[in-house]
N, C-alpha and C positions, 0 to 999 in steps of 0.2 A: 504494500500500500504506500501511497504518497504521504504528504504532510497530513497529520490528523487521520481521519478516516477516508479522505479523498483518494481516488485512484491516481496513479502517476500520470502526468501530462505527457503525451507522446512527443518525442523530439520533432521539431519542425525541420523542414528541409532547409539546407543551407541556402543563403541568399545567392550563392554562386552556382547553385544547381539550376541548370537551364533545361528546358524541354528539348527534345530532338529537333523540333521545328525551329526553335530559337538558335540552336547551334548551327543548323544548316543555313538559316537566314544570315547569321553573322558571318560565317565563313564564305558564303556565296558572295557577299558584298566585297570580300577581300580577293577571292580567287576565281570567280566565275568568268571574268574577262579573258583570262589566259587558259583556264582549265575547263570551263563550262560548268553549268549547274549540275548536270548529271554526274560528273566526276566528283563534285563536292558531296552530293547525296550518297554516292557509293562509298566514299571514304568514311564519311561520318557513320553510316550504318555498319560498316565493317569494324570500325573502332568500337562502336557500341557493343557489338557481339563479343569482341575480344575482352572488353572490360567486364561484361556480364559473366563470361566463362571464368575469368580470373577472380571474380568476386570483388573487383575494385570499385571504389566509389564513382558514381556518375559524374562527379565534379571534374574528373580527369578527361572526360570525353572531348571537350573543346580543345584542350591543350594537346592531346594526342592527335586528334584529327588535324589541327593546325600544323603540327610538326610534319605530318605525312604530306599535307598539301604543299607546304613550303618546299619540300624535297621534289615533289612532282613539278611544281612551278619552276624551280631552278632547272630541272632536266628539260622541261619544255622550252624554256628560254634559250638554253644551250643548243638544243636541236634546231631552233629557229634561226640561229646565227650562222652566217655562211662560214665555212671552214677554209683554211688555206688551200686545201685540196680541191676546192670548187673553182679556183681561179686558174685560167689557162696559162 
């Protein structure tokens, strides 16, 4: 029991906990121009599954997905740059 005879109050979700839609919306604003919204959605969903399997807190979802998207963004930008081999 909680204080007195009252049942304990359930813990509230952290203010940093965002819904899946919030995470996708936030990261799409950052990465959709280079990677596309569909890629953002796929990465966020995959990260969510991995965190669920590991039993990790959902607060980590946005950070994990952002890290993955940053890597993809960097690879995409490198692929878009002409290499020295492309010049005659």
